[in-house]
MISEKOL-689221 format. One record per atom (N, C-alpha, C, O, CB): residue number from 1; atom name; x, y, z. Coordinates in steps of 0.1 Angstrom, whole numbers. Last residue first. Glycine has a CB too. Layout:
   nr  atom   east  north     up
  NUM    CA      X      Y      Z
...
% end
This chain:
   nr  atom   east  north     up
   77     N   1000   1137   1090
   77    CA   1000   1129   1101
   77     C    989   1135   1104
   77     O    983   1132   1115
   77    CB   1011   1128   1110
   76     N   1033   1136   1065
   76    CA   1019   1149   1068
   76     C   1011   1138   1076
   76     O   1013   1128   1071
   76    CB   1008   1157   1050
   75     N   1068   1137   1064
   75    CA   1047   1127   1066
   75     C   1037   1136   1073
   75     O   1035   1141   1084
   75    CB   1045   1111   1081
   74     N   1084   1159   1040
   74    CA   1078   1151   1053
   74     C   1070   1137   1054
   74     O   1066   1130   1045
   74    CB   1068   1160   1058
   73     N   1113   1168   1025
   73    CA   1104   1161   1027
   73     C   1094   1156   1033
   73     O   1095   1144   1031
   73    CB   1106   1157   1026
   72     N   1136   1183   1035
   72    CA   1120   1190   1033
   72     C   1109   1183   1032
   72     O   1098   1186   1036
   72    CB   1118   1197   1021
   71     N   1156   1168   1025
   71    CA   1150   1172   1043
   71     C   1140   1174   1046
   71     O   1134   1170   1056
   71    CB   1154   1182   1051
   70     N   1141   1150    998
   70    CA   1149   1158   1000
   70     C   1150   1158   1020
   70     O   1145   1148   1027
   70    CB   1144   1171    991
   69     N   1136   1113    995
   69    CA   1134   1130    990
   69     C   1142   1131    999
   69     O   1147   1123   1007
   69    CB   1120   1140    988
   68     N   1106   1093   1009
   68    CA   1125   1095   1010
   68     C   1121   1110   1000
   68     O   1110   1116    998
   68    CB   1140   1078   1000
   67     N   1096   1094   1050
   67    CA   1095   1095   1034
   67     C   1110   1100   1026
   67     O   1120   1105   1031
   67    CB   1083   1109   1030
   66     N   1100   1094   1072
   66    CA   1092   1082   1073
   66     C   1089   1083   1055
   66     O   1082   1076   1048
   66    CB   1075   1083   1085
   65     N   1118   1116   1085
   65    CA   1124   1106   1082
   65     C   1118   1093   1080
   65     O   1124   1082   1083
   65    CB   1132   1105   1089
   64     N   1093   1139   1101
   64    CA   1105   1132   1100
   64     C   1112   1123   1095
   64     O   1115   1117   1106
   64    CB   1107   1132   1105
   63     N   1063   1146   1105
   63    CA   1071   1136   1108
   63     C   1079   1137   1098
   63     O   1075   1136   1087
   63    CB   1066   1123   1109
   62     N   1040   1175   1106
   62    CA   1051   1165   1103
   62     C   1060   1156   1111
   62     O   1064   1159   1122
   62    CB   1057   1170   1097
   61     N   1005   1177   1113
   61    CA   1015   1176   1124
   61     C   1023   1174   1110
   61     O   1016   1171   1101
   61    CB   1013   1163   1137
   60     N    979   1180   1109
   60    CA    981   1171   1114
   60     C    999   1171   1122
   60     O   1003   1166   1133
   60    CB    977   1162   1103
   59     N    977   1200   1080
   59    CA    969   1197   1099
   59     C    971   1194   1107
   59     O    967   1201   1117
   59    CB    962   1190   1103
   58     N    995   1216   1066
   58    CA    998   1204   1072
   58     C    989   1203   1084
   58     O    993   1204   1095
   58    CB   1012   1202   1075
   57     N   1011   1229   1035
   57    CA    998   1227   1052
   57     C   1001   1215   1054
   57     O   1007   1207   1047
   57    CB    977   1227   1052
   56     N   1048   1230   1028
   56    CA   1032   1230   1028
   56     C   1026   1227   1036
   56     O   1031   1224   1046
   56    CB   1026   1223   1021
   55     N   1074   1230   1036
   55    CA   1066   1240   1041
   55     C   1049   1245   1031
   55     O   1043   1255   1028
   55    CB   1079   1254   1041
   54     N   1077   1202   1035
   54    CA   1065   1213   1048
   54     C   1064   1223   1050
   54     O   1058   1229   1059
   54    CB   1066   1213   1061
   53     N   1067   1185   1007
   53    CA   1069   1197   1012
   53     C   1065   1200   1025
   53     O   1053   1201   1028
   53    CB   1065   1205   1004
   52     N   1052   1150   1014
   52    CA   1050   1159   1010
   52     C   1062   1172   1012
   52     O   1068   1169   1022
   52    CB   1038   1159   1016
   51     N   1037   1123   1022
   51    CA   1047   1130   1020
   51     C   1045   1141   1013
   51     O   1035   1142   1005
   51    CB   1056   1124   1014
   50     N   1004   1111   1047
   50    CA   1008   1116   1032
   50     C   1029   1122   1031
   50     O   1033   1127   1041
   50    CB    994   1134   1027
   49     N    994   1091   1068
   49    CA   1002   1099   1058
   49     C   1005   1102   1046
   49     O   1008   1095   1036
   49    CB   1008   1099   1058
   48     N    995   1061   1073
   48    CA    975   1071   1068
   48     C    981   1087   1069
   48     O    972   1096   1070
   48    CB    954   1068   1087
   47     N   1007   1051   1084
   47    CA   1009   1050   1091
   47     C    990   1065   1088
   47     O    982   1072   1095
   47    CB   1027   1049   1095
   46     N   1020   1039   1054
   46    CA   1012   1031   1064
   46     C   1004   1040   1084
   46     O    997   1033   1092
   46    CB   1026   1018   1066
   45     N   1029   1056   1047
   45    CA   1011   1058   1040
   45     C   1014   1043   1045
   45     O   1009   1035   1037
   45    CB   1004   1065   1019
   44     N   1052   1062   1060
   44    CA   1043   1072   1060
   44     C   1024   1070   1057
   44     O   1014   1076   1060
   44    CB   1050   1081   1052
   43     N   1065   1039   1044
   43    CA   1064   1044   1060
   43     C   1051   1051   1060
   43     O   1041   1045   1060
   43    CB   1078   1056   1066
   42     N   1062   1049   1019
   42    CA   1056   1029   1025
   42     C   1053   1030   1041
   42     O   1044   1026   1048
   42    CB   1073   1014   1024
   41     N   1086   1056   1004
   41    CA   1072   1061   1010
   41     C   1064   1056   1022
   41     O   1063   1061   1033
   41    CB   1064   1059    999
   40     N   1096   1035    998
   40    CA   1109   1049   1005
   40     C   1097   1060   1014
   40     O   1098   1067   1024
   40    CB   1121   1063    986
   39     N   1086   1026    973
   39    CA   1090   1018    988
   39     C   1095   1030    997
   39     O   1098   1025   1008
   39    CB   1104   1004    986
   38     N   1062   1045    951
   38    CA   1077   1041    962
   38     C   1074   1033    976
   38     O   1065   1033    985
   38    CB   1085   1058    969
   37     N   1035   1041    945
   37    CA   1042   1041    956
   37     C   1055   1041    957
   37     O   1060   1035    967
   37    CB   1039   1031    962
   36     N   1008   1051    921
   36    CA   1024   1037    925
   36     C   1033   1044    930
   36     O   1040   1052    924
   36    CB   1033   1028    910
   35     N    979   1052    922
   35    CA    991   1056    923
   35     C   1001   1047    926
   35     O   1000   1036    932
   35    CB    992   1065    931
   34     N    958   1034    891
   34    CA    965   1040    904
   34     C    978   1044    909
   34     O    989   1040    904
   34    CB    961   1034    912
   33     N    936   1020    871
   33    CA    946   1033    871
   33     C    951   1037    879
   33     O    950   1049    877
   33    CB    944   1043    868
   32     N    917   1008    876
   32    CA    929    995    876
   32     C    936   1011    870
   32     O    944   1007    861
   32    CB    928    976    863
   31     N    896   1023    869
   31    CA    892   1020    886
   31     C    914   1008    885
   31     O    920   1004    895
   31    CB    867   1004    890
   30     N    905   1050    846
   30    CA    898   1036    848
   30     C    898   1032    866
   30     O    901   1041    874
   30    CB    907   1023    839
   29     N    905   1083    854
   29    CA    912   1072    843
   29     C    903   1067    853
   29     O    897   1072    863
   29    CB    931   1067    838
   28     N    937   1098    880
   28    CA    917   1101    871
   28     C    920   1086    855
   28     O    930   1082    849
   28    CB    916   1131    857
   27     N    941   1090    910
   27    CA    944   1093    896
   27     C    934   1088    887
   27     O    926   1078    886
   27    CB    956   1088    892
   26     N    937   1081    937
   26    CA    946   1099    941
   26     C    949   1099    923
   26     O    958   1106    920
   26    CB    967   1098    957
   25     N    925   1061    947
   25    CA    916   1067    942
   25     C    924   1080    942
   25     O    918   1090    947
   25    CB    903   1066    949
   24     N    945   1041    964
   24    CA    938   1045    956
   24     C    928   1062    954
   24     O    926   1070    962
   24    CB    933   1034    957
   23     N    982   1033    958
   23    CA    967   1040    969
   23     C    963   1042    959
   23     O    968   1043    947
   23    CB    966   1054    980
   22     N   1006   1000    958
   22    CA    991   1005    951
   22     C    989   1017    963
   22     O    991   1015    975
   22    CB    977    990    951
   21     N   1038    996    963
   21    CA   1031    994    968
   21     C   1011   1003    960
   21     O   1010   1015    962
   21    CB   1040    996    980
   20     N   1060    983    941
   20    CA   1055    979    953
   20     C   1042    984    958
   20     O   1033    976    956
   20    CB   1064    983    962
   19     N   1047    970    910
   19    CA   1047    982    920
   19     C   1048    979    933
   19     O   1039    973    938
   19    CB   1035    989    919
   18     N   1044    969    868
   18    CA   1045    961    888
   18     C   1051    976    892
   18     O   1056    985    886
   18    CB   1060    942    894
   17     N   1009    967    855
   17    CA   1025    967    858
   17     C   1033    969    870
   17     O   1028    971    881
   17    CB   1031    975    852
   16     N    984    965    858
   16    CA    990    955    857
   16     C   1005    955    853
   16     O   1011    946    849
   16    CB    982    949    848
   15     N    975    989    867
   15    CA    981    982    884
   15     C    982    964    878
   15     O    982    954    885
   15    CB    964    986    904
   14     N    987   1018    854
   14    CA    984   1008    854
   14     C    985    999    859
   14     O    997    995    860
   14    CB    984   1005    848
   13     N    997   1045    872
   13    CA    992   1036    863
   13     C    992   1028    863
   13     O    997   1023    873
   13    CB    993   1034    856
   12     N   1008   1076    882
   12    CA    997   1072    882
   12     C   1004   1059    869
   12     O   1012   1062    861
   12    CB    985   1085    878
   11     N   1032   1079    909
   11    CA   1028   1082    898
   11     C   1018   1072    895
   11     O   1017   1061    901
   11    CB   1037   1084    890
   10     N   1041   1097    947
   10    CA   1038   1087    929
   10     C   1039   1082    918
   10     O   1051   1080    915
   10    CB   1035   1088    923
    9     N   1041   1116    960
    9    CA   1058   1113    953
    9     C   1055   1099    949
    9     O   1064   1091    947
    9    CB   1074   1113    965
    8     N   1019   1131    961
    8    CA   1027   1122    975
    8     C   1034   1115    973
    8     O   1037   1106    981
    8    CB   1022   1114    983
    7     N   1014   1146    941
    7    CA   1018   1154    956
    7     C   1023   1147    967
    7     O   1029   1151    977
    7    CB   1006   1161    963
    6     N   1013   1128    924
    6    CA   1022   1136    918
    6     C   1028   1143    937
    6     O   1039   1145    942
    6    CB   1013   1148    903
    5     N    983   1123    933
    5    CA    994   1114    931
    5     C   1012   1119    933
    5     O   1021   1115    941
    5    CB    990   1109    917
    4     N    970   1148    932
    4    CA    972   1143    940
    4     C    978   1131    942
    4     O    979   1128    953
    4    CB    965   1143    944
    3     N    974   1151    901
    3    CA    980   1159    914
    3     C    984   1150    924
    3     O    995   1145    926
    3    CB    971   1169    922
    2     N    959   1142    880
    2    CA    967   1131    883
    2     C    974   1137    893
    2     O    983   1129    896
    2    CB    974   1126    872
    1     N    928   1147    863
    1    CA    939   1151    874
    1     C    949   1141    881
    1     O    944   1132    888
    1    CB    933   1156    884
% end
């Protein structure tokens, strides 16, 4: 199940493919299959957050301006 990677705005792929930044543990399959996160979400990931739409629940609270996509896509940290 790759839904955790998709929810984070990423795409599951093999590490032999080019990617700006990989996250582990979000994709099904072998260890060399990881979640490729776009550069526009990297600022959120660096502070330990995850980018998602702000109508979804977020235990820590949302931070604006750290995620790519529309205005409702914010960093849950």
